[in-house]
C-alpha angles and dihedrals in degrees: 000000000000090000092052092049091052091053091051091051092050091050091050091052092050093047092048091051089050092051092049090051091050092049091052095052125079122251095192119108138186117266120197120197114213103200100175097216097335125118109295124259119202119243113256137197111219146126097228133029104206100197139010111280117244124236135153136215124187112253094006140086125217108251094187146291121281135196093223135043091239089063093235100129115047118206119230125206136270083045122195112218110221098174143337103331141191117203115199123208113223115208130200127188112268120230124194125231108196128188119202134185117198089343094307118118111235100168139014126189131187115219142174117231107270097031114143110248127208127203113266121213120194115250124233088259090057095057105035108166093007142088118233111234098184138261118307092218132031121262111236119234093226125042111246124216093266142067116273132202118195115195125201134190131227137182121223115243122233122238137180132238104204128193126218116244130222134174094250097040126085131186136209131181097041124130105225148322123281113209116211141133127263117186090344092308123115112236135179112217120195108235147177122216117234133182126225112258094013130111114259105168093103091053093047094046089053091062111093122195115196133189127173114263093001136095123225110241107179138288139293132198135193115254106208093193093055093032091225141099115256137186111267112232110186119223125221092260133020108267101165121110093205141047119271134210116214129197122204120241119222134205134179113294112274096013102088113127096015113141119201129197143169117282109244114250092006118107095177127110092278139116136183135216101253103170144004129215099164130134104205132098096228122063122186113182110212120229092232138030123194090343095309126112117250100232106164146023105225129230112287090355093146098020112149095005094145095171094069117099101165134028130194118196118193125232090251092071115093103166132049107194131225115292088358093153099017112155097007087146097178101046108120104173138022120197114201139147137233089265089090111104102170134031110190130226115290091002094149100017113144094016088139096175098049107121105189140352136198114207111222118249096245095056111104100187143022098227127219116302092353094141100014115147094011087145096176096048108121103166135035123181119204126206118271096199094100094243099097112107115159147039102195132211117309091351094148100015115158095007092150095176098051105112109166132022128188107206118209118249091236094058113124108167136040107190133218115301089351094151099016114157094005086149099178095049108117105172146343115245118221093000089135089061094054130095092235112162108172139022114204130226113292091358093150100015112149095014087141096178098046104126108176141008132175118194122216119240090256094071111105103163137044111188131225114291088358093150100016114151093012087141097174097049105130106163127040124168126182128180132234096262097068112118108176136037113186129227114284089002092150100018114153094010087140098173099046104128104202141337132203117210107215120228089243094067110110098166132045119170128223118286092003089156101025115155097011132121092217124143103224122205120204134175092251136008092213106105090201089067095051115111113264092248094063107107114233090236099045094112136066101310111161091010122126090253125031094191124125129174140214122259087246089064091051092053093049 
């Protein structure tokens, strides 16, 4: 018995020593990951790998980790590391399974051939605003070795844009009435039906909200998330998955679409009208905006606004900028006061429906092209204050309906082509009483119905082609102070009866009287005594009669 007990004790001592030795040695080993072209994974030293390492390889999917390069023994995780180990990544070609609705990809999946596939149903987020009508082809149960595209069809849902009602508001252009309850009260909202994903601007723009003495200025809606009312800005297509209730915005009558801005280089309490986006025929500019005086109409502010037919400008405005109303082809009348000091170049050019215009008393000049191509303009009134000086180049060009003009006494200059092609103009009233000094090139060219004109003694210069093609001009009288007559000045004035060249004339341009029947009276018939600036062909070359007479003959 003693011998057996001694053996047991010895065995226990040996076993204990062995256990101590084991506890004092490491069980961790190096693990190398062979990724075969995938993203690298660092070597680790561990005893257990808890989960499969992640790596990626373009065009492939990871089919698992293996303990040998022949992919015979597949590793499972958690994996106990018993010694130095290589783990091999096995790759399989990746194939894409794509789901599309109406041509739009809503889901893409990568699969290995042979994967089990499950039927996919679009989520509510995938088909916002639409009804799912099913897949157009069946989804296989096992992924084949190829890419697959599964198309589905949807139908757009219909929604309503409703409009708030009020006792003093009326609507036109809506499609029907939507009956519902609001705070326990039955209401009938006008509405238009819209479809998700479809354009609706034309429908919305057709709806007109009207209120006496107010202009409609857009829509607002209530944002429940922000708990406030916001401007409604329509998108190109309807993208809401619910109905919406809009409320019309109102502004002072005639002011819809006016855009105001700070006047450059002016820090005073003033603003100008800088742009216009309105839709109405009548525009009434207010004298103040947000407590600041409306002082100017900016350059091109209303350019191309073809909807406007009448314009009212307040007495606070002193400047109308360049091209301010250019191309407002339907504007008929402009109401303004004598507060206007400056009307810019081309301000009313192309206003082809404007009937008449009174130039304010403080304006000193009609600038270039200001009323060009105002083809319906019949009457223009100039200031009588004595401050008006100039009619600039092309100011009334192509005003084919302008038939009588009373020029102000203070006028000094008529610019180039100022009244060109004013075909119904017959005469200028009170021109002999004016202080006119010069008539620019082509100033009255093509005024084919101009019958008579008498220049005041202040005129010293008649420009080139000034009266060219005035084929009905019968009477023309110039005074002794005139110095220069330009080339072709009276060319093709076929009915002009006679013309006396004053002694003061030092320059006559070539063909000044070409193609006329005029008897011309000059101080002397001796060409050698003509001033050196008389062109050799100033007279009646190519006319039916080449005769001219001395001034003595005219007197007698």
